[in-house]
C-alpha positions as CSV (number, residue, x, y, z in Angstrom):
1,M,1.0,2.5,11.8
2,A,1.2,6.2,12.7
3,F,2.5,8.8,10.3
4,T,5.8,10.4,11.1
5,E,7.1,14.0,10.7
6,Q,9.0,12.7,7.6
7,D,5.8,11.4,6.1
8,T,4.1,14.8,6.7
9,Y,7.1,16.6,5.1
10,F,7.0,14.5,2.0
11,M,3.2,14.8,1.7
12,R,3.7,18.5,1.8
13,L,6.1,18.2,-1.1
14,A,3.5,16.2,-3.0
15,L,1.0,19.0,-2.3
16,E,3.5,21.4,-3.9
17,E,3.5,19.2,-7.0
18,A,-0.3,19.2,-7.0
19,G,-0.1,23.0,-7.0
20,K,1.9,22.9,-10.2
21,G,-0.8,20.9,-11.8
22,F,-3.4,23.3,-10.5
23,D,-1.5,26.2,-12.1
24,L,-1.5,24.4,-15.5
25,D,-5.2,23.6,-15.3
26,E,-4.6,19.9,-14.7
27,V,-6.4,18.0,-12.0
28,P,-4.2,18.9,-9.0
29,I,-2.7,15.6,-7.8
30,G,1.0,15.4,-6.8
31,A,3.4,12.6,-6.0
32,V,6.9,12.1,-4.6
33,V,8.9,8.9,-4.5
34,V,11.4,8.7,-1.6
35,S,14.1,6.1,-1.0
36,K,14.3,4.1,2.3
37,E,17.1,6.5,3.2
38,G,14.9,9.5,2.8
39,V,16.3,10.7,-0.5
40,I,13.8,12.2,-3.0
41,L,14.0,10.0,-6.1
42,G,11.3,11.5,-8.2
43,K,8.4,13.9,-8.3
44,G,5.4,14.4,-10.5
45,F,2.0,16.0,-11.0
46,N,-1.0,15.0,-13.2
47,R,-0.4,15.8,-16.8
48,P,-2.8,13.8,-18.9
49,I,-4.5,16.8,-20.5
50,S,-1.3,18.8,-21.5
51,S,0.6,15.7,-22.6
52,N,-2.4,14.0,-24.4
53,D,-1.5,10.9,-22.4
54,P,-4.1,9.1,-20.3
55,T,-1.4,7.3,-18.3
56,A,0.3,10.6,-17.2
57,H,-1.0,10.4,-13.7
58,A,1.1,12.0,-11.0
59,E,2.2,8.6,-9.6
60,I,3.3,7.4,-13.0
61,I,5.3,10.6,-13.7
62,A,7.0,10.4,-10.3
63,I,7.8,6.7,-10.7
64,R,9.3,7.4,-14.2
65,D,11.3,10.3,-12.8
66,A,12.6,8.1,-9.9
67,A,13.5,5.2,-12.2
68,R,15.5,7.6,-14.4
69,F,17.2,9.0,-11.3
70,E,18.0,5.5,-10.0
71,K,18.8,4.1,-13.5
72,N,16.8,1.2,-12.5
73,Y,13.1,0.2,-13.1
74,R,13.0,-1.3,-9.6
75,L,12.5,1.1,-6.7
76,T,12.8,-1.5,-4.0
77,G,12.3,-0.1,-0.5
78,S,10.9,3.2,-1.6
79,T,7.8,5.0,-0.5
80,L,5.3,6.8,-2.8
81,Y,3.5,9.8,-1.4
82,V,0.5,11.0,-3.4
83,T,-2.2,13.5,-2.6
84,L,-5.1,11.4,-3.8
85,E,-5.7,7.7,-3.4
86,P,-4.3,6.0,-6.5
87,C,-6.2,4.1,-9.2
88,L,-5.6,0.5,-10.1
89,M,-3.4,1.4,-13.0
90,C,-1.1,3.4,-10.7
91,Y,-1.1,0.5,-8.2
92,G,0.0,-1.8,-10.9
93,A,3.0,0.5,-11.7
94,M,3.9,0.5,-8.0
95,V,3.9,-3.3,-7.9
96,H,6.1,-3.5,-11.0
97,A,8.5,-1.0,-9.6
98,R,8.5,-2.9,-6.3
99,I,7.6,0.2,-4.3
100,K,7.4,-0.9,-0.6
101,R,5.0,1.6,0.8
102,L,2.2,3.9,-0.4
103,V,1.1,6.9,1.6
104,F,-1.8,8.9,0.2
105,G,-3.8,11.9,1.4
106,A,-7.4,12.2,0.3
107,Y,-9.5,9.1,-0.3
108,D,-11.2,8.5,-3.7
109,K,-14.3,6.4,-2.9
110,R,-15.2,6.0,-6.6
111,S,-12.0,4.8,-8.3
112,G,-9.4,4.6,-5.5
113,L,-7.7,1.3,-5.0
114,T,-9.0,0.7,-1.4
115,S,-12.5,0.6,-2.9
116,H,-11.2,-2.3,-5.0
117,I,-8.9,-4.0,-2.5
118,H,-10.8,-7.3,-3.0
119,L,-9.6,-7.3,-6.7
120,I,-6.0,-6.7,-5.7
121,D,-6.1,-9.5,-3.1
122,A,-7.7,-11.8,-5.6
123,L,-4.9,-11.2,-8.1
124,N,-2.4,-12.9,-5.8
125,L,0.4,-10.7,-7.0
126,N,4.1,-11.5,-6.3
127,H,4.6,-8.1,-4.6
128,K,2.4,-6.3,-2.1
129,V,2.6,-2.6,-1.4
130,E,1.9,-1.4,2.2
131,I,-1.0,1.1,1.9
132,E,-1.6,3.9,4.4
133,G,-4.2,6.6,3.7
134,G,-5.5,9.8,5.1
135,L,-2.3,11.8,5.7
136,L,-3.2,15.5,5.4
137,K,-6.5,14.4,3.8
138,E,-8.2,17.7,4.4
139,E,-5.5,19.7,2.7
140,C,-5.2,17.2,-0.1
141,G,-8.9,17.2,-0.6
142,D,-9.2,21.0,-0.4
143,I,-7.0,21.6,-3.4
144,L,-9.1,19.3,-5.5
145,S,-12.3,20.9,-4.2
146,R,-11.1,24.4,-5.1
147,F,-10.1,23.2,-8.6
148,F,-13.4,21.6,-9.4
149,E,-15.3,24.6,-7.9
150,I,-13.5,26.9,-10.2
151,K,-14.3,24.6,-13.1
152,R,-18.0,24.6,-12.2
153,Q,-18.1,28.4,-11.9
154,V,-16.4,28.8,-15.3
155,K,-18.9,26.4,-16.9
156,K,-21.8,28.2,-15.2
157,K,-20.6,31.6,-16.6
158,S,-20.3,30.2,-20.1
159,K,-23.9,29.2,-20.3
């Protein structure tokens, strides 16, 4: 399936969320949940460090925000846009929320869910999320690369 202008628009909003994380010295990953009608239901960026919460991934924050907005833990028919390929924990949250579609930017070859798709398929879950990756992957990857380059430079200077 080809990405639409609407997909690009919402991924750019997810990149704005990632920028908020960057500014707070969190790994810059952003996410946006959108209804099937195109309404923004929730947004989030990575916050595990500042919140002392290992589950505070951008996707989880955005899903929680969307569920509060909808006053419903089911986000049926929605799309989650995220700047980095999600982990298995975040995929599990998408399944429980009944998110219809996932669109991500940069691939995460180490811990991203497509690297473990055989595990997901083997689980025989009662809900499947449509997965599409690579939208604005260069821009999504660049913000992460800049963040980690700065971290390496700071570490090098402190030695």
